[in-house]
N, C-alpha and C positions, 0 to 999 in steps of 0.2 A: 531454332528461334533465338534471337539475340535479345537479352534484357538490357534496357537502358539503365545506366547508373542512377539517374534521378529517380526512376521508378522503383529501384531496389531500395534506395534511401527512404523514399516516401513509404514504402511497405514496412520497413523496419520501424519508422516513427509510429505508424498506425498500430503495429503489433505491440510496441512498447507502451503506448497509451492505453491499450486494452488489457495488457497483462497486469499492470500495477493494481487497478481496482479489483480485478478478479483474485489476485494473490492476497491482497489485504482482506477481502471478504472471507476467503478460505482460512487464512491464519486466524481471523477473529472467531470464526465458527469453531475451529479446533481449540482455541484458548477457552472458549465458553464450555466446551465438552470437558476440558480438564478441570475447570472451576467446579462444574457440576459434579464431577467424580470425586474431587478432593474435599470440597466443603459442602455447601448446601446448594440446592437447585434454585435458590432465590437470589443468587448473585450473578452478575454478568458484566462483560465489558462491552460498551457500545462505541461504535466508530462515530466520530464527529468530523466529517469533512468540512474544510473551510476553503471556499472558493477564493482563488487569488485573482486580483484585479487584472493581471496580465500573466502570460506564460513566463515561467521562470525555470531555472535549471537546478538540479541537485547532482552532486558528485558522489557516486557510490564507491569510488576508489579510496576516498579519504575516510578517516575515522569519524563516525557519526555519534551524536549525543544520544544518551539513553535516559529514559524516564521510568519511574516505577508507577504502575497502575495495578492496584490490588496486590496480588502475589507475583505479578509478571514484570520483568524488565523488558522494555521495548525500545528499539531504535526509532529516532524521529528524524524526519527530513528537515533540513534547514535550507530553504530555497533562496536563491540569489540570481541576479541578472548577470549575464556574461555577454561580452561583445566578441572580439576576436581572441582575446586572452582572458583568463579568469583572474580576478583580483583576490578571490577568496582562497584559492589553492593553486598549486603549481601543475595540476593535472591538465592534460591536453583537452581541448574542447570536445573531442569525440568520446571522452570518458564521462561526460555529463548527460543526464537524461532530462528532457523537458517535462515539466509537470504543470498542471493548471489548478491543482488543489493541494493542500497539505492536510494531514490528519492529526486530530487530537483524539483523546480517548477519555471515556467516562466510566468509572467503576461504579456500578449500580448495586445497591443493597437489595433491590427488588428486581424481579425478573418477570414482569407481567406479560410481555409480548413474545417471549421465547418459549417455545415448546420443543422439547428434545427431538421429536419425530419430524417437526417442520424444519428444524435446523439440519437434520440429516438429509432431508429431501433437497434443501438448498445446496448443501455440500455436494451431493451427487450430481445435481444439475451443473454446478460450477465446474466440477471435475470433468464431466462429459463435454462441456463447452470448450474447455481448455485442451482437450486431447487432440 
């Protein structure tokens, strides 16, 4: 059976769009486990997704900005629009990933909605879904 190039590209795009939110959720659950082990179980990092008005791109080949949230340093995505060439960096267009949201983070001094066992269940479900 021969796979059409367009179908392969479409599948890669769909996989990329599913992987990013899953990885971000897994990373954040693990960050919160570390916070709970290091300090007190009343602190946590909350993901704050911001919907973008149109799909934009981010280059993962270029150096990314970092921010500090609580005791963690995290890379942030700086989305931008690209046509045939990128005006923000010299990387090829195929080195860019399309995104439809960017993430901000909030460091909370209270942790009302997080229960360690629930987070472990969420982590297991995400890991199983991504396998």
